[in-house]
C-alpha positions in Angstrom: -25.6 -26.1 -24.2 -25.4 -24.0 -27.3 -21.8 -24.6 -28.3 -21.7 -21.7 -30.8 -22.6 -19.1 -28.2 -20.6 -20.1 -25.1 -21.2 -17.7 -22.1 -19.0 -17.7 -19.1 -19.6 -16.3 -15.6 -16.5 -15.3 -13.5 -17.0 -15.0 -9.8 -14.3 -13.0 -8.0 -14.9 -12.8 -4.2 -14.7 -9.2 -3.0 -11.6 -9.0 -0.8 -10.2 -6.1 1.2 -7.3 -5.3 -1.2 -9.6 -4.2 -4.1 -6.8 -2.7 -6.3 -4.7 -5.9 -6.3 -7.8 -8.1 -7.0 -8.9 -5.7 -9.8 -5.5 -6.1 -11.6 -5.6 -9.9 -11.3 -9.2 -10.0 -12.5 -8.3 -7.8 -15.4 -5.7 -10.2 -16.6 -8.2 -13.1 -16.5 -10.8 -11.2 -18.4 -8.3 -10.3 -21.1 -7.6 -14.0 -21.6 -11.3 -15.1 -21.5 -12.7 -12.4 -23.7 -11.6 -14.0 -27.0 -13.0 -17.4 -25.9 -16.7 -16.6 -25.3 -19.7 -14.8 -26.7 -20.8 -13.3 -23.3 -18.7 -12.7 -20.2 -20.5 -12.1 -16.9 -18.5 -11.0 -13.8 -19.8 -11.2 -10.3 -17.8 -9.1 -7.8 -17.8 -5.8 -6.0 -17.8 -2.5 -8.0 -14.5 -1.5 -6.4 -12.9 -4.8 -7.7 -14.4 -4.6 -11.2 -12.0 -3.5 -13.9 -13.1 -1.2 -16.6 -14.0 -3.4 -19.5 -16.7 -2.8 -22.1 -16.8 -6.5 -23.0 -18.1 -7.7 -19.7 -21.6 -7.8 -18.1 -21.0 -6.8 -14.5 -23.0 -7.8 -11.5 -22.1 -5.9 -8.3 -22.3 -7.8 -5.0 -22.5 -4.5 -3.1 -20.2 -5.6 -0.2 -16.5 -6.5 0.4 -14.3 -7.8 3.1 -12.4 -5.1 5.0 -8.6 -5.0 4.9 -6.6 -6.7 7.7 -5.8 -4.4 10.6 -8.4 -1.8 9.9 -10.9 -3.0 12.5 -10.1 -3.4 16.2 -10.2 -5.3 18.5 -9.3 -8.5 16.6 -12.3 -10.5 17.7 -14.6 -7.9 16.3 -12.7 -7.8 13.0 -13.1 -11.6 12.7 -16.8 -11.5 13.6 -17.5 -8.9 11.0 -15.5 -10.8 8.4 -17.5 -14.0 9.1 -20.8 -12.1 8.8 -19.7 -10.5 5.6 -18.5 -13.8 4.1 -21.9 -15.3 4.7 -23.8 -12.3 3.3 -21.5 -12.1 0.2 -22.0 -15.8 -0.6 -25.7 -15.4 -0.3 -25.7 -12.4 -2.6 -23.6 -14.3 -5.2 -26.0 -17.2 -5.0 -28.9 -14.9 -5.8 -27.0 -13.3 -8.7 -26.2 -16.7 -10.2 -29.8 -17.7 -10.1 -30.9 -14.5 -11.9 -28.4 -15.1 -14.8 -28.5 -18.9 -14.9 -30.4 -19.0 -18.2 -27.7 -16.9 -19.8 -24.5 -18.7 -18.7 -23.0 -22.1 -19.7 -20.3 -22.4 -17.0 -18.9 -20.7 -13.9 -15.3 -20.0 -13.1 -14.5 -19.2 -9.4 -11.5 -16.9 -9.3 -9.7 -16.0 -6.0 -12.6 -17.3 -4.0 -11.1 -20.3 -2.1 -13.3 -21.7 0.7 -15.6 -18.7 0.3 -17.1 -20.2 -2.8 -18.8 -23.1 -1.1 -22.4 -21.9 -1.1 -22.3 -20.4 -4.6 -20.6 -23.5 -5.9 -23.5 -25.6 -4.5 -26.0 -23.4 -6.2 -24.0 -23.6 -9.5 -24.1 -27.4 -9.3 -27.8 -27.3 -8.5 -28.4 -25.2 -11.6 -26.5 -27.8 -13.7 -23.6 -25.5 -14.6 -20.0 -26.9 -15.0 -17.7 -25.2 -12.5 -14.0 -24.5 -12.3 -12.2 -23.3 -9.2 -8.9 -21.5 -9.2 -6.5 -22.8 -6.5 -3.7 -20.2 -6.3 -3.2 -20.6 -2.6 -4.7 -22.1 0.6 -6.6 -19.7 2.9 -6.1 -22.2 5.7 -2.4 -21.5 5.5 -2.7 -17.7 5.7 -1.9 -15.6 8.7 -3.6 -12.6 10.3 -2.1 -9.8 12.4 -2.7 -7.6 15.4 -1.3 -4.3 16.7 1.2 -4.3 19.5 0.7 -1.0 21.5 0.0 0.7 18.2 3.7 0.5 17.1 4.4 -2.7 15.3 2.2 -5.5 13.9 3.2 -9.0 15.0 2.7 -12.1 12.9 0.3 -14.6 14.3 -0.9 -17.8 12.8 -4.6 -18.4 12.6 -6.1 -20.3 15.6 -6.1 -24.0 15.2 -9.9 -23.9 15.1 -10.2 -21.4 12.3 -7.5 -23.1 10.2 -9.3 -26.4 10.6 -12.6 -24.9 9.5 -11.0 -23.2 6.5 -9.3 -26.4 5.5 -12.6 -28.3 5.7 -14.3 -25.7 3.5 -11.5 -25.8 1.0 -11.6 -29.6 0.8 -15.3 -29.5 0.3 -14.9 -26.9 -2.5 -12.3 -29.1 -4.3 -14.5 -32.2 -3.9 -17.6 -30.6 -5.3 -16.2 -28.6 -8.3 -15.8 -30.2 -11.7 -12.4 -28.7 -12.3 -9.5 -27.3 -10.2 -7.1 -24.9 -11.9 -3.6 -24.5 -10.5 -0.9 -22.2 -11.8 2.0 -24.7 -12.0 2.5 -28.4 -11.8 4.4 -28.3 -8.5 1.4 -26.5 -6.9 -0.4 -29.8 -7.0 2.0 -31.0 -4.3 2.5 -27.8 -2.4 -1.2 -27.2 -2.1 -1.8 -30.9 -1.2 -4.2 -31.5 -4.1 -2.9 -35.0 -5.1 -6.2 -36.7 -4.3 -8.0 -34.4 -6.9 -5.4 -34.9 -9.6 -7.9 -36.3 -12.2 -9.8 -33.0 -12.2 -6.8 -30.6 -12.2 -5.7 -28.4 -15.1 -2.7 -26.1 -15.2 -3.3 -22.5 -16.4 -2.6 -18.9 -15.4 -3.8 -15.6 -16.8 -1.2 -12.9 -16.7 -0.5 -9.8 -18.8 3.3 -9.7 -19.5 3.0 -8.7 -23.2 4.1 -5.1 -22.6 7.5 -5.8 -21.0 8.1 -8.6 -23.5 7.6 -6.3 -26.4 9.7 -3.5 -25.1 13.5 -3.2 -24.7 14.7 -3.7 -21.1 17.9 -2.2 -19.6 20.8 -4.7 -19.4 21.3 -5.9 -15.8 24.9 -4.6 -15.7 23.6 -1.1 -16.5 21.3 -1.0 -13.4 22.3 0.2 -10.0 22.3 -2.2 -7.0 18.6 -1.5 -6.3 16.7 -4.2 -4.5 12.9 -4.2 -4.3 9.8 -5.6 -2.9 6.4 -5.0 -4.6 3.2 -6.4 -3.2 0.7 -6.3 -0.4 2.3 -5.3 2.8 0.8 -8.1 4.8 2.2 -10.8 7.1 1.9 -13.7 4.6 4.4 -11.8 2.4 7.0 -11.8 5.2 7.6 -8.1 4.4 8.9 -7.6 8.0 11.5 -10.3 7.5 12.6 -8.4 4.4 12.7 -5.1 6.2 14.7 -6.6 9.1 17.2 -7.9 6.4 17.9 -4.4 5.0 20.3 -3.1 7.7 22.2 -6.4 7.5 22.7 -5.9 3.8 23.6 -2.2 4.2 26.4 -3.2 6.7 28.1 -5.1 4.0 27.3 -3.0 0.9 28.0 0.7 0.3 26.1 0.7 -3.0 22.9 -1.2 -2.2 19.6 0.7 -2.1 16.1 -0.6 -1.5 12.6 0.3 -2.7 9.3 -1.0 -1.2 6.1 -0.7 -3.2 2.6 -1.6 -1.9 0.0 -0.9 0.7 -1.4 -2.9 3.6 -1.7 -3.2 7.3 2.1 -3.3 7.9 2.9 0.0 6.3 3.3 1.9 9.5 5.3 -0.9 11.1 7.7 -0.9 8.1 8.3 2.8 8.2 8.9 2.7 12.0 11.4 -0.2 11.7 13.3 1.6 8.9 13.7 4.6 11.1 14.7 2.7 14.1 17.4 0.7 12.2 18.7 3.7 10.3 17.8 2.2 7.0 15.3 4.9 5.9 17.8 7.0 4.0 18.7 4.2 1.6 15.1 2.8 1.4 12.3 4.4 -0.5 8.6 3.7 0.3 6.7 4.4 -2.9 3.2 3.3 -1.8 0.8 1.5 -4.0 2.0 1.3 -7.6 -0.7 1.2 -10.4 -0.4 -1.7 -12.7 0.4 0.4 -15.7 3.5 1.8 -13.8 4.8 -1.4 -12.3 7.0 -2.3 -15.2 8.9 1.0 -15.0 9.8 0.2 -11.4 10.8 -3.4 -12.2 13.1 -2.4 -15.0 15.2 -0.4 -12.6 15.7 -3.2 -10.1 18.7 -5.5 -10.1 16.9 -7.9 -7.8 13.3 -8.5 -6.7 12.8 -10.2 -3.3 9.7 -12.2 -2.4 10.3 -14.0 0.9 6.7 -15.2 1.4 5.4 -17.8 3.8 3.2 -20.8 2.7 -0.1 -20.0 1.0 1.2 -18.4 -2.2 0.2 -19.7 -5.6 2.4 -18.2 -8.4 2.6 -14.4 -7.7 2.1 -12.4 -10.9 4.9 -10.0 -9.8 7.4 -12.9 -10.2 6.5 -13.3 -13.9 6.3 -9.5 -14.5 9.8 -9.1 -13.0 11.2 -12.0 -15.1 9.6 -10.5 -18.2 11.5 -7.3 -17.4 14.8 -9.2 -17.1 14.9 -8.7 -13.4 16.1 -11.7 -11.4 13.9 -12.8 -8.5 14.9 -14.1 -5.1 12.0 -16.0 -3.5 11.0 -18.7 -1.2 9.9 -21.9 -3.0 6.2 -21.7 -2.0 3.3 -22.4 -4.2 4.3 -22.6 -7.8 7.4 -20.5 -7.6 9.8 -23.4 -7.8 8.2 -24.4 -11.1 9.2 -21.1 -12.6 12.5 -20.2 -10.9 15.4 -22.6 -11.3 17.9 -21.7 -8.7 21.0 -20.1 -10.2 19.6 -20.4 -13.7 16.4 -18.2 -14.0 16.5 -16.7 -10.5 17.4 -17.6 -6.9 15.6 -19.7 -4.3 15.7 -19.0 -0.6 16.4 -22.0 1.6 14.4 -20.3 4.4 13.2 -16.7 4.9 14.8 -15.5 8.1 16.3 -11.9 7.9 19.9 -13.3 8.0 19.2 -15.8 5.1 17.5 -13.1 3.1 20.4 -10.6 3.6 23.0 -13.3 2.8 21.3 -14.2 -0.5 20.7 -10.6 -1.5 24.4 -9.9 -1.2 25.2 -13.2 -3.1 22.8 -12.2 -5.9 24.1 -8.7 -6.3 27.7 -10.0 -6.5 26.8 -12.9 -8.8 29.3 -13.2 -11.7 26.6 -14.3 -14.2 23.6 -12.2 -13.3 23.3 -11.0 -16.9 22.8 -14.6 -18.1 20.2 -15.2 -15.3 18.4 -12.1 -16.4 18.3 -13.2 -20.1 17.1 -16.8 -19.2 14.4 -15.5 -16.9 13.0 -13.4 -19.7 13.2 -16.2 -22.2 11.4 -18.6 -19.7 8.3 -16.5 -19.2 8.2 -15.6 -22.9 7.8 -19.2 -23.8 5.3 -20.2 -21.1 3.3 -17.1 -20.1 2.7 -15.0 -23.2 -0.9 -13.9 -23.8 -1.2 -16.4 -26.7 0.0 -19.3 -24.6 -2.4 -18.3 -21.8 -5.4 -18.1 -24.1 -4.6 -21.5 -25.5 -4.3 -23.1 -22.0 -7.7 -21.6 -21.1 -9.2 -22.8 -24.3 -8.1 -26.4 -23.6 -9.3 -26.3 -20.0 -12.7 -24.9 -20.9 -13.2 -27.4 -23.7 -12.4 -30.2 -21.3 -14.8 -28.7 -18.7 -17.8 -28.7 -21.1 -16.7 -32.1 -22.6 -16.2 -31.0 -26.2 -14.8 -28.4 -28.6 -17.0 -25.6 -27.5 -14.6 -22.8 -28.4 -12.6 -24.0 -31.4 -13.7 -21.1 -33.6 -15.0 -18.4 -31.3 -11.5 -16.8 -30.8 -10.5 -16.9 -34.4 
């Protein structure tokens, strides 16, 4: 390996929510760009961010969003065929650029990186796999008479298969990257601890540089921003809204995002009489998200298991917006209950509503806002992210490969 001209290939599996994946990938490339001479990216064209510093390789195919193909068995069959085809195409693209790359980072790939990972190892390339969540813990959904989407866990067989693939990926790769230390336990990665590094790429420089409204100057606006999918427990949040409105005359709600549950959310808000005090703003471009977060008095993220460390949590904290979230993935490593945010004991609508009211009435919410902003400034600035990636890459290639390239 020519240490003075380190070249990195990032593989980002083409998922159905291309806009979300694109913004996550953009943050990663911003951190990696100062650390290498060449930066290849293998993904779909829809997921590829605009960046003159990357060398893009289009897979030409992507998974379809949950809930867009019916019946459910046909959706699952098509997804399986696409997963196989995409992995084979990634394998071929890796072979074609193998002489130009020094290492491969698998980002948001999970168990779907198994075949490309084997090819990378066969080509003699060091590999790093990002473990931000477990696909085997995810849920899928189905339509109930076209009115509401019900939550349903994956079948035991599918979950078992995904779990086996994930364990195989973690066993084969040279390095596993998690976003927080607690994620090692929540993602059940203790057996791989010797190859684990802690790092996260996120762009929170803009809100940290700018002034943010004091929490006491904001109205009682409570928000959710993210993919409107079952794993986010967005329906639990929506069911909690009328319970809050019964006890608060000033509370208002905003929901931003897109996904298979959008129609079900709108229908539920109408049925419960909550629509007049709840705004559905749709998908929010990344460059506008901070404007929304600065207006909130509280961000709620009542997700089920399977989360890593959602970027929206760090972005909200950088804006001085307290977060109320379930302690899944790496969230409990960032949010200290009652100090830098609030932790949900469980995510039922009654528990969510009770904690939303508690947070809005909290006597020291201004201190929590300040401490949240300070916490992410210390740990997740762009400079800190670049340094963590520099250390993990040097460890992966067994030497100081990038001591001077970023200077």
